C-alpha positions in Angstrom: -22.3 1.4 2.5 -21.7 2.7 6.0 -24.5 5.2 5.5 -26.8 2.4 4.4 -27.2 3.8 0.8 -26.2 0.4 -0.7 -25.3 -3.1 0.3 -22.9 -4.0 -2.5 -20.5 -2.2 -4.8 -17.8 -3.0 -7.4 -14.6 -1.2 -6.8 -12.4 -1.1 -9.9 -9.2 0.6 -10.9 -7.2 0.7 -14.1 -3.8 2.0 -15.1 -2.8 1.5 -18.7 0.4 3.0 -20.3 -1.1 3.9 -23.7 1.0 6.9 -24.6 4.5 8.1 -23.9 3.5 11.6 -22.5 3.0 10.6 -18.8 6.0 8.3 -18.9 8.2 11.1 -20.3 7.0 13.6 -17.7 7.6 11.1 -14.9 11.1 10.4 -16.2 11.9 14.1 -16.5 10.7 14.6 -12.9 13.3 12.0 -11.7 10.8 9.6 -10.0 11.4 6.7 -12.3 14.0 4.0 -11.7 16.6 3.8 -14.6 16.2 0.0 -14.3 12.4 0.1 -14.6 12.1 -1.8 -11.3 10.9 -0.8 -7.8 13.7 -1.5 -5.4 11.5 -1.0 -2.4 13.2 -1.0 1.0 16.6 -1.8 -0.7 19.7 0.5 -0.5 19.6 0.5 -4.4 16.2 2.3 -4.4 16.3 4.8 -7.2 12.7 5.4 -8.2 9.8 3.4 -9.3 9.0 1.2 -12.3 5.7 1.9 -14.0 3.3 -0.9 -14.4 -0.1 -1.5 -15.9 -2.9 -2.9 -13.8 -6.7 -3.6 -14.1 -8.3 -4.7 -10.9 -11.8 -5.1 -9.5 -13.3 -6.3 -6.2 -16.8 -6.9 -5.2 -17.7 -5.6 -1.8 -20.8 -6.2 0.3 -21.9 -5.3 3.8 -20.8 -8.0 6.1 -24.2 -8.5 7.5 -25.6 -9.0 3.9 -22.8 -11.4 2.9 -23.4 -13.5 6.0 -27.2 -13.4 5.4 -26.7 -14.5 1.8 -24.2 -17.2 2.6 -21.5 -15.6 0.4 -17.8 -16.6 0.4 -16.0 -13.9 2.4 -12.4 -13.4 1.3 -11.7 -10.5 3.5 -13.3 -7.9 5.8 -12.6 -4.2 5.6 -12.8 -3.2 9.3 -12.1 0.5 8.8 -10.5 3.1 6.6 -9.1 6.6 6.7 -7.9 9.2 4.2 -6.0 12.4 4.5 -4.2 14.7 2.1 -3.1 18.0 3.3 -1.1 18.9 0.2 1.5 20.5 2.5 4.6 18.6 1.4 7.6 19.8 -0.7 6.4 17.6 -3.6 4.7 14.4 -4.6 8.0 12.4 -4.1 8.4 13.8 -0.6 5.5 12.6 1.5 4.8 13.8 5.0 5.7 11.2 7.6 3.6 13.0 10.2 0.5 12.8 8.0 1.2 9.2 7.2 1.3 8.4 10.9 -1.9 10.4 11.4 -3.8 8.4 8.8 -2.6 5.1 10.1 -3.7 5.9 13.6 -7.0 7.2 12.3 -7.7 4.0 10.3 -6.9 1.8 13.4 -9.1 4.0 15.6 -11.9 3.8 13.0 -11.5 0.0 12.8 -11.3 -0.3 16.6 -8.1 -2.3 16.2 -5.0 -2.5 18.4 -1.6 -2.1 16.8 -0.3 -5.1 18.7 -2.7 -7.4 16.8 -1.0 -6.7 13.4 1.6 -9.0 12.1 2.1 -7.5 8.6 1.7 -4.1 6.9 1.5 -3.9 3.1 3.2 -0.6 2.4 2.9 1.8 -0.5 6.7 1.3 -0.9 7.4 2.8 -4.4 11.1 2.3 -4.3 12.1 5.9 -4.0 15.2 6.6 -1.8 13.3 9.4 0.1 9.7 8.2 0.2 10.3 4.7 1.5 12.2 5.6 4.6 9.6 8.3 5.4 6.9 5.7 5.1 8.8 3.0 7.2 9.4 5.6 9.9 5.7 6.5 10.0 4.8 2.8 10.3 7.4 2.3 13.0 6.1 5.2 15.0 2.7 3.6 15.1 3.7 0.0 15.8 6.7 0.5 18.2 7.5 -0.4 20.8 6.5 -4.0 20.0 6.6 -7.2 22.0 7.0 -10.6 20.5 7.5 -11.2 16.8 8.7 -8.3 14.7 6.3 -6.5 12.4 6.7 -7.7 8.8 6.4 -5.2 6.0 6.3 -5.5 2.2 5.2 -4.0 -1.0 3.7 -5.7 -4.1 5.5 -3.1 -6.2 8.8 -5.1 -6.1 6.9 -8.0 -7.7 4.7 -6.3 -10.3 5.8 -2.6 -10.5 3.9 0.5 -9.5 0.5 0.4 -11.2 -0.1 4.0 -10.0 -3.9 4.5 -9.7 -4.5 0.8 -9.7 -1.8 0.1 -7.1 -4.0 0.2 -4.0 -6.3 -2.6 -5.2 -3.2 -4.5 -6.4 -2.0 -4.4 -2.8 -5.4 -5.5 -1.4 -5.5 -8.5 -3.8 -1.9 -9.5 -2.7 -2.9 -9.3 1.0 -6.1 -11.3 0.6 -4.3 -13.9 -1.4 -1.6 -14.1 1.4 -4.3 -14.6 4.0 -5.8 -17.4 1.9 -2.5 -19.1 1.2 -1.1 -18.5 4.7 2.1 -17.1 3.2 3.3 -13.6 2.5 4.9 -13.4 -0.9 8.5 -12.2 -0.7 9.4 -8.7 -1.8 11.5 -9.5 -4.9 15.0 -8.1 -5.1 15.5 -6.8 -1.6 19.1 -7.5 -1.0 20.5 -4.6 1.0 18.1 -3.1 3.5 18.0 0.7 3.2 19.6 1.9 6.4 18.3 5.5 6.2 16.3 6.6 9.2 15.1 10.1 10.2 
């Protein structure tokens, strides 16, 4: 779209748990919660709970949506990706690289960190990954004046839909904008005190 190759696209994702093999492999690797629940940002975080998800969104160049009088539910101002592959493992993300990609996305969108009230985190509920992500977010948004930055993760509400989880998060945030309320992160009782 940015290159002008198209004006519209359907972005779709799906994660279906149709056989036990991937579940067994994930369980053996130690990334799944014994309770089957994502205890994101909670001291009881012990892995993630797998979930199914099928999502689709219709995206269109803003100029085309305005021209055509479409209902606009959200605007993607910018994006960024990175994956160096240089971490000790999939459950041990790089906080430095997470900070880099956040800063890159904000620069791409020409946004200031101070204008953000809420960040929807990946937040899987792993005792190592969540603190790394929160520290990366904190490095970008601190110091901060005024109201504190709110964070959350849809995974406490519906589980980790793996390949579909990104769109699940987008749908949550768009709905929160429309309703004027951020859904609570289910089950967060004891904030995880770990900090690097």
